[in-house]
Structure formats: structure tokens, C-alpha cells
C-alpha positions in Angstrom: 8.8 34.3 32.8 5.1 34.9 33.2 2.5 33.7 30.8 1.3 36.5 28.6 -2.0 34.7 28.0 -3.1 32.4 25.2 -2.4 28.8 24.9 0.6 27.3 26.6 3.5 26.1 24.4 3.3 22.5 23.2 6.0 20.3 24.8 8.1 18.9 21.9 10.9 16.7 23.0 14.0 17.3 20.9 15.2 13.7 21.2 11.9 12.3 20.0 11.6 14.8 17.2 15.1 13.9 16.0 14.3 10.2 16.1 11.1 10.7 14.2 13.0 12.6 11.5 15.6 9.8 11.5 13.0 7.2 10.7 11.7 9.5 8.0 8.3 10.3 9.4 6.5 13.1 7.5 5.9 16.5 9.1 2.2 15.5 9.4 3.1 12.3 11.3 5.5 14.2 13.6 2.8 16.7 14.4 0.4 13.8 15.1 2.8 12.2 17.6 3.1 15.5 19.5 -0.6 16.2 19.0 -0.1 19.6 17.5 -0.3 21.5 14.2 2.3 21.3 11.5 3.0 25.0 11.9 3.9 24.3 15.6 6.5 21.9 14.3 7.8 24.6 12.0 8.1 27.2 14.8 9.8 24.5 17.0 12.5 24.1 14.3 13.1 27.8 14.0 13.3 28.1 17.8 15.5 25.1 18.4 17.7 24.9 15.2 17.3 28.4 13.7 16.4 26.7 10.5 13.2 25.7 8.6 11.7 22.2 9.1 12.8 21.2 5.5 16.4 22.1 6.3 16.4 20.3 9.7 14.5 17.3 8.3 17.0 16.9 5.4 20.0 16.7 7.8 18.3 14.4 10.3 16.7 12.0 7.8 20.1 11.4 6.2 21.2 9.5 9.3 18.2 7.3 9.0 18.9 6.6 5.3 22.5 5.7 6.1 21.3 3.3 8.9 18.7 1.7 6.6 21.3 1.2 3.8 23.7 -0.4 6.3 21.0 -2.8 7.4 20.1 -3.7 3.8 23.7 -4.4 2.8 24.0 -6.6 6.0 20.8 -8.5 5.1 22.1 -8.9 1.5 24.9 -11.1 2.8 22.4 -13.7 4.0 19.3 -13.0 1.9 19.5 -13.6 -1.8 16.3 -11.6 -2.6 17.8 -8.5 -0.8 21.1 -8.9 -2.8 19.2 -9.1 -6.1 17.1 -6.1 -5.1 20.1 -4.0 -4.2 21.8 -5.0 -7.4 18.8 -3.8 -9.4 18.7 -0.5 -7.4 22.3 0.4 -7.3 24.1 -1.5 -10.0 21.6 -1.3 -12.9 21.0 -5.0 -12.9 17.7 -6.3 -14.2 15.8 -9.5 -15.1 15.5 -8.5 -18.8 16.9 -10.7 -21.4 17.9 -9.3 -24.8 16.7 -11.1 -27.9 18.5 -10.3 -31.1 18.1 -11.2 -34.8 14.4 -11.7 -34.5 12.2 -10.8 -37.5 8.4 -10.8 -37.7 8.4 -14.2 -39.5 10.9 -15.9 -37.1 9.4 -18.6 -34.9 10.8 -19.1 -31.4 10.6 -22.1 -29.2 11.2 -21.8 -25.5 12.8 -24.8 -23.8 13.0 -25.1 -20.0 16.6 -26.2 -19.3 16.5 -26.7 -15.5 14.2 -26.8 -12.6 14.8 -23.1 -11.7 12.6 -22.0 -14.6 15.4 -20.4 -16.6 14.3 -20.1 -20.2 16.5 -20.6 -23.3 15.2 -19.2 -26.6 15.7 -21.6 -29.6 15.3 -20.6 -33.3 13.1 -22.9 -35.4 14.6 -23.6 -38.9 12.0 -24.3 -41.6 
């Protein structure tokens, strides 16, 4: 096919594009990697996938999320901080401690009961 004039098409490699979506790069970041405009990325998606960038990105980024989640769960088996974080994110766990039966005139003493800085509230009786 002969060139009808104008600027030549930007070379966007499908494999690299898909990997960038997989690691959840933004449209702006993807355009920056290929040194082109975001609208060029949109046209590439319609040409290659017959879908908008948003539709293509949603499908391709899901693989990246799955991979990241798998890695996090694997790390949680060896890393206590990661296990705690995942528990907070997915299981509704928290560091909050409930205090009940407290009135404005109740005095509370806090006593450190071990070297891990766990606190135990104690009611003062007058």
C-alpha cells in the first residue's frame, strides 16, 4: 500500500502494549512509552482489538491484578506484615479495640502487659 501522505503510523507493539496494561500503566504512561499521543493509543485499540481503550484495558489489567494478588498471598506466608495487611483489606480485620461501659467520669489506667506494647485497659474504682 502506498503512503497517502501525512505522518507515518506510529509503531505500537501489541506485546509491549499488553504488558503495560497488565502492570496497570495509565493511558498517558503507555502513550509516553510509545512516544505518541493518547488518541493514537485509542486508534490502535480500535484497529487491533475493535474495542475502546477502556474496554481493552479492563480486560488486560485484570491479569495483572490476579498476578499481583497471587504474589501478595505468597508473600503473606512468610511476611507477617503482608498477612496483617491482607487481613485488613479482605477480611475486615482492624487494629481497633472496642471499649465498653465508659462514662465521662470513668477513669482508665493503661497497663503494659508485655514487651510487644499490647495495652490492657483497667478501670479505677474510687
